[in-house]
C-alpha positions in Angstrom: 24.8 10.8 10.9 21.4 10.0 11.9 21.1 8.5 15.1 19.1 8.6 18.6 15.3 8.9 18.1 15.6 10.1 14.6 17.4 6.6 13.9 14.7 4.9 15.5 11.9 6.9 13.8 13.9 5.7 10.4 13.9 2.1 11.3 10.1 2.1 12.4 9.0 4.0 8.9 11.4 1.4 6.9 9.5 -1.8 8.9 6.2 -0.5 8.5 6.8 0.5 4.6 8.1 -3.0 4.6 5.3 -4.8 6.2 2.7 -3.0 4.0 4.8 -4.2 0.8 4.7 -7.8 1.9 0.7 -7.5 2.8 0.4 -5.8 -1.0 2.8 -8.5 -2.6 0.6 -11.2 -1.4 -2.3 -10.0 -2.8 -0.7 -9.5 -6.2 0.9 -12.7 -6.5 -1.7 -15.2 -5.2 -4.9 -13.8 -3.7 -6.2 -11.8 -6.6 -5.2 -15.0 -8.9 -7.3 -17.2 -6.7 -10.1 -14.8 -6.3 -10.2 -14.3 -10.2 -10.4 -18.2 -10.7 -13.7 -18.0 -8.9 -17.0 -17.6 -10.5 -17.6 -13.6 -10.7 -20.5 -13.8 -8.3 -17.9 -15.6 -5.5 -15.0 -13.3 -6.5 -16.9 -10.4 -6.1 -18.4 -11.5 -2.5 -15.1 -12.6 -1.5 -13.5 -9.5 -2.4 -16.3 -7.1 -0.9 -15.7 -9.3 2.3 -11.9 -8.7 2.1 -12.5 -5.0 1.4 -14.8 -4.4 4.5 -12.2 -6.4 6.8 -9.3 -4.3 5.6 -10.5 -1.5 7.3 -9.9 -3.0 10.8 -7.3 -2.0 13.2 -4.8 -4.4 12.2 -4.2 -3.4 8.5 -5.0 -0.1 9.0 -2.2 0.4 11.7 0.6 -0.7 9.1 -1.0 1.3 6.3 -2.0 4.4 8.2 1.1 4.1 10.6 3.7 3.6 7.7 2.3 7.0 6.0 2.2 8.8 9.5 5.9 7.6 10.1 6.9 8.6 6.7 5.1 11.8 7.1 6.9 12.6 10.4 10.2 11.3 9.2 9.8 13.7 6.1 9.3 16.6 8.3 11.8 15.8 10.6 14.8 15.4 7.6 13.5 18.8 6.2 14.3 20.4 9.6 17.2 18.4 10.8 19.0 18.1 7.0 21.4 15.4 8.3 24.9 15.6 6.3 24.1 12.0 5.1 20.9 10.3 3.8 18.6 13.2 3.1 17.8 12.1 -0.2 17.3 8.5 0.6 14.8 9.6 3.5 12.7 11.8 1.6 12.6 9.7 -1.5 11.5 6.9 0.5 8.7 9.2 2.3 7.6 10.3 -1.3 7.5 6.5 -2.6 5.2 5.5 0.1 3.0 8.5 0.4 2.5 9.2 -3.1 3.0 5.4 -4.9 1.6 3.7 -1.7 -1.0 5.7 0.2 -2.0 8.2 -2.6 -2.5 5.5 -5.2 -4.8 3.7 -2.5 -7.0 6.4 -2.2 -7.1 7.7 -6.1 -7.1 4.0 -7.9 -7.5 1.0 -5.4 -10.3 2.5 -3.0 -12.8 3.8 -5.9 -12.6 0.6 -7.5 -13.6 -1.0 -4.2 -16.4 1.5 -3.8 -17.7 0.6 -7.2 -17.5 -3.2 -6.6 -19.3 -3.2 -3.7 -22.0 -1.4 -5.7 -22.6 -3.8 -8.4 -25.0 -7.0 -8.6 -22.8 -10.1 -8.2 -25.2 -11.8 -10.4 -25.6 -9.9 -13.0 -23.8 -9.9 -16.5 -22.7 -6.1 -15.5 -21.3 -7.4 -12.5 -19.5 -10.4 -14.2 -18.1 -7.8 -16.6 -17.0 -5.4 -14.1 -15.3 -8.2 -12.2 -13.1 -9.1 -14.9 -12.2 -5.3 -15.4 -11.8 -4.7 -11.8 -9.5 -7.6 -11.1 -6.9 -6.4 -13.8 -7.0 -2.8 -13.0 -7.0 -3.2 -9.1 -4.0 -5.6 -9.5 -2.3 -3.4 -11.8 -2.7 -0.4 -9.2 -1.6 -3.1 -6.6 1.7 -3.8 -7.9 2.3 -0.3 -8.2 1.7 -0.2 -4.2 3.9 -3.0 -3.6 6.8 -1.7 -5.9 6.5 2.0 -4.3 6.4 0.5 -0.7 9.2 -2.2 -1.5 11.4 0.7 -3.1 10.5 3.1 0.0 11.8 0.4 2.3 15.2 0.2 0.4 15.5 3.8 0.1 15.0 4.3 4.1 17.3 1.4 4.7 19.9 2.7 2.2 19.7 5.8 3.9 20.7 4.7 7.2 23.8 2.8 5.8 
């Protein structure tokens, strides 16, 4: 049975993954739709501003905190190898680390970097904006589902 500090670590990991899932879900369901409805130059400017503020302490504490908690939880799970919940904990950690953190690094951040370099007033910028919204949102859906599935997997491992 999972108890004591190990239980607290798992609960904190689940909460952090769930909080990240909520932030990503908000972007997927209404923020990106709102930005896409703006003229391209305004949408690009707004998204670039969001991308700058996203690396602030509050979001990064959630995003990186969940990754750190999942990493520590996975290591502790490998070391302790409890009789119950092992698979669920490891699957949950892998879902967040690969499906959320990994996708962010490999898919979302490179698109953010490319968006920061376009001229918002140009036709090329407008064309890239349409592609950006579609692709970035698709990968954000992946992050949302992975974070939510990680949350569920960790919670189910505790039951």
